[in-house]
PLY file of the C-alpha trace (Angstrom):
ply
format ascii 1.0
element vertex 250
property float x
property float y
property float z
element edge 249
property int vertex1
property int vertex2
end_header
109.67 67.03 106.01
105.64 68.43 106.58
105.09 71.44 108.21
104.37 71.42 111.58
102.66 75.27 112.69
103.57 76.43 116.67
101.00 77.01 119.06
99.85 80.84 118.05
100.93 82.19 121.27
104.15 80.97 120.98
105.14 82.98 118.18
103.63 86.19 119.87
106.28 85.43 122.72
108.78 85.24 120.98
108.01 87.99 118.48
107.33 90.52 121.31
110.17 89.68 123.22
108.03 87.92 125.99
106.41 91.27 126.74
104.46 90.54 129.98
107.52 88.81 131.35
106.01 85.25 131.49
109.43 83.44 130.61
107.89 81.14 127.75
109.34 82.62 125.21
111.48 79.87 123.22
113.93 82.28 121.24
115.07 85.06 121.12
114.39 87.75 118.10
117.07 89.74 117.33
115.74 92.51 115.42
117.87 94.05 112.64
117.37 97.77 112.24
117.13 100.21 109.13
117.12 103.92 109.20
114.97 106.22 106.46
113.26 109.63 105.66
110.24 109.81 103.96
110.88 113.72 102.91
112.68 117.10 102.46
111.93 118.32 105.76
113.25 115.21 107.14
116.28 114.89 105.49
116.85 118.54 106.13
116.74 118.71 110.00
118.30 114.98 110.07
115.30 113.54 111.41
114.77 109.15 110.39
112.26 106.60 111.32
113.22 103.42 111.91
112.23 99.76 110.59
113.08 96.67 112.52
112.82 93.37 110.60
114.66 89.46 111.71
115.15 86.74 109.11
116.33 83.44 109.78
116.14 79.84 109.05
114.33 77.37 111.30
116.28 74.08 110.94
114.24 71.76 113.48
110.91 73.00 111.42
112.55 73.73 108.23
111.02 77.03 108.21
111.54 80.40 106.93
110.63 83.07 109.75
110.20 86.72 108.87
109.38 89.43 112.02
108.62 92.95 111.72
108.60 94.84 115.68
105.55 96.60 117.10
105.65 100.48 117.78
108.59 101.57 119.50
109.34 105.63 120.04
107.58 108.53 118.74
108.17 108.76 115.43
106.74 104.75 114.72
103.80 106.93 116.83
104.22 109.25 114.04
104.07 106.68 111.15
100.87 105.37 113.06
98.64 107.70 113.63
99.30 110.91 110.92
100.81 108.97 107.87
97.51 107.66 105.99
96.71 106.12 102.77
98.68 106.91 99.74
99.38 104.56 96.33
102.09 101.67 97.31
102.04 100.43 93.42
100.69 102.19 90.89
98.83 98.82 89.55
99.58 95.26 89.68
98.40 92.59 87.63
95.67 90.82 88.57
93.45 88.23 86.59
94.26 89.50 83.45
93.94 93.01 84.49
95.58 96.25 86.25
94.33 96.79 90.35
95.77 99.64 91.82
96.49 98.47 95.30
96.60 101.29 98.39
98.19 100.99 101.85
98.51 102.97 105.01
101.67 105.59 103.91
103.31 105.31 106.83
103.45 101.51 107.05
104.12 101.50 103.15
107.13 103.65 103.72
108.09 101.67 106.40
107.85 98.47 104.26
109.71 100.18 101.13
112.63 101.45 103.49
113.13 97.28 103.90
111.78 95.19 100.95
114.68 95.16 99.23
117.16 93.72 102.04
114.05 91.75 102.70
113.16 90.28 99.67
116.95 89.00 99.08
117.74 87.95 102.26
114.92 86.03 102.10
116.00 84.89 98.57
118.92 83.68 99.62
117.83 81.29 102.31
115.17 79.61 100.05
117.92 78.61 97.69
119.55 77.04 100.63
116.69 75.67 101.43
113.81 75.26 98.87
111.53 72.95 100.67
111.01 75.38 103.65
108.38 76.96 104.37
107.56 80.95 105.09
106.61 82.35 108.19
106.12 85.93 108.59
105.27 87.20 112.06
103.94 90.28 113.53
102.59 92.75 116.35
100.68 95.85 116.15
102.67 97.76 114.20
104.38 94.91 113.32
101.65 93.57 111.65
100.85 95.86 109.32
104.41 95.56 108.29
104.13 91.23 108.24
101.18 92.00 106.03
103.01 94.21 103.35
105.67 91.69 103.10
103.24 88.73 102.86
101.43 90.60 99.34
105.36 91.65 98.42
106.56 88.29 99.11
103.60 86.40 96.96
103.51 89.07 94.13
107.14 88.79 93.48
108.08 85.04 93.94
104.57 83.90 93.52
104.43 82.14 97.25
101.52 81.74 99.78
103.33 82.51 102.92
101.53 81.87 105.88
101.13 84.89 108.41
100.31 84.95 112.13
99.87 88.44 113.25
98.45 89.93 116.71
97.15 93.07 117.57
96.37 93.64 114.01
96.06 96.30 111.99
94.23 97.08 108.58
96.99 98.18 106.25
95.49 97.94 102.82
92.62 100.33 101.30
90.25 99.94 98.95
87.65 102.34 97.54
84.54 101.95 95.94
85.60 101.06 92.26
87.74 98.46 93.36
86.41 97.13 96.22
85.72 93.71 95.36
88.41 93.23 93.18
91.30 94.26 96.30
89.50 91.76 98.48
89.48 88.98 95.78
93.26 89.30 95.44
94.40 89.57 98.85
92.35 86.60 99.79
94.63 84.70 98.35
98.03 86.22 99.11
98.69 83.66 101.38
98.43 79.07 102.21
97.27 80.55 105.50
96.56 83.91 107.12
95.19 84.62 110.73
95.35 87.99 111.91
94.61 87.80 115.41
92.48 90.77 116.95
91.04 90.85 120.74
87.63 92.43 120.30
88.29 94.44 123.05
91.51 95.69 121.88
91.15 99.25 120.14
94.41 99.13 118.32
93.10 96.21 115.77
90.14 98.70 114.42
92.55 101.34 113.75
92.81 102.98 110.84
88.91 103.54 111.94
88.26 104.80 108.21
85.42 103.40 105.79
87.59 100.85 103.22
90.86 100.19 105.16
91.15 96.57 105.58
93.00 93.53 106.84
93.99 90.02 104.54
91.84 88.19 107.06
91.48 89.01 110.31
90.62 86.61 112.92
88.11 88.00 115.96
89.00 86.53 119.47
88.60 87.17 122.91
87.69 86.17 126.30
85.11 88.90 126.96
82.51 90.20 125.27
83.71 93.89 123.76
82.62 96.94 126.04
83.42 100.66 125.84
84.98 100.48 128.79
87.25 97.41 127.83
87.96 99.35 124.45
89.66 101.46 126.74
92.40 99.66 128.42
94.74 98.76 125.24
97.23 97.93 128.11
95.34 94.32 128.50
93.53 94.13 125.60
96.67 94.22 123.21
99.58 92.58 125.05
97.33 89.36 126.06
98.19 87.07 123.04
100.13 85.09 125.49
97.03 83.76 126.55
96.48 79.90 125.05
93.33 79.89 126.01
92.29 83.11 123.79
92.84 80.77 120.45
90.20 78.51 121.64
89.61 76.03 119.05
91.65 77.18 116.40
94.42 75.87 117.76
0 1
1 2
2 3
3 4
4 5
5 6
6 7
7 8
8 9
9 10
10 11
11 12
12 13
13 14
14 15
15 16
16 17
17 18
18 19
19 20
20 21
21 22
22 23
23 24
24 25
25 26
26 27
27 28
28 29
29 30
30 31
31 32
32 33
33 34
34 35
35 36
36 37
37 38
38 39
39 40
40 41
41 42
42 43
43 44
44 45
45 46
46 47
47 48
48 49
49 50
50 51
51 52
52 53
53 54
54 55
55 56
56 57
57 58
58 59
59 60
60 61
61 62
62 63
63 64
64 65
65 66
66 67
67 68
68 69
69 70
70 71
71 72
72 73
73 74
74 75
75 76
76 77
77 78
78 79
79 80
80 81
81 82
82 83
83 84
84 85
85 86
86 87
87 88
88 89
89 90
90 91
91 92
92 93
93 94
94 95
95 96
96 97
97 98
98 99
99 100
100 101
101 102
102 103
103 104
104 105
105 106
106 107
107 108
108 109
109 110
110 111
111 112
112 113
113 114
114 115
115 116
116 117
117 118
118 119
119 120
120 121
121 122
122 123
123 124
124 125
125 126
126 127
127 128
128 129
129 130
130 131
131 132
132 133
133 134
134 135
135 136
136 137
137 138
138 139
139 140
140 141
141 142
142 143
143 144
144 145
145 146
146 147
147 148
148 149
149 150
150 151
151 152
152 153
153 154
154 155
155 156
156 157
157 158
158 159
159 160
160 161
161 162
162 163
163 164
164 165
165 166
166 167
167 168
168 169
169 170
170 171
171 172
172 173
173 174
174 175
175 176
176 177
177 178
178 179
179 180
180 181
181 182
182 183
183 184
184 185
185 186
186 187
187 188
188 189
189 190
190 191
191 192
192 193
193 194
194 195
195 196
196 197
197 198
198 199
199 200
200 201
201 202
202 203
203 204
204 205
205 206
206 207
207 208
208 209
209 210
210 211
211 212
212 213
213 214
214 215
215 216
216 217
217 218
218 219
219 220
220 221
221 222
222 223
223 224
224 225
225 226
226 227
227 228
228 229
229 230
230 231
231 232
232 233
233 234
234 235
235 236
236 237
237 238
238 239
239 240
240 241
241 242
242 243
243 244
244 245
245 246
246 247
247 248
248 249
């Protein structure tokens, strides 16, 4: 069966649980919650973060889909805003050398809390459906976790998944000495990568610090960028359900 991609807006509608209540979502994505802690203070006071993912097989298109949930609650915002870059792997092998791959600390911790479940679940489905393509999808915070998942599956299983994210942030970080190597590595992770970011969606410029990057950011928008529009995230961070936003990319 040849691969058939859905319209981009449909991925957003499904993974966002139809945030704008258009009634156009085609399926319900039920997320699995995983609680985790990141330090002794959280363990002492019995505080925890929560990571949410969904994994299933779409038999109609012969596709394994992974979805990652958007920001929900104060602790997700803490992970977004206050937990910045750290080492994610000590080193990974790339082009007969070692690459120090860094990611945003909060998002890295979140994905590490679920990565073994994701790997095991994906591997089981792939063994059952060896010809299936893999689609990885996320919105907002979910875009960061989806991107880390794409890199993880590529590195550990030698697959090149299809990555579709919305309101997409920049989870990876390079330093001056490894910028070229990092960007070259990331460019080969996916067979198709569409990290959609509206020019007026302020979230998609996060983190706003030098060195943070995504695998491939695709800028879209129906209006030119202005400061006043950047101050309206409730509009520009949630309207990825508009088919016209994707123009010729469809």
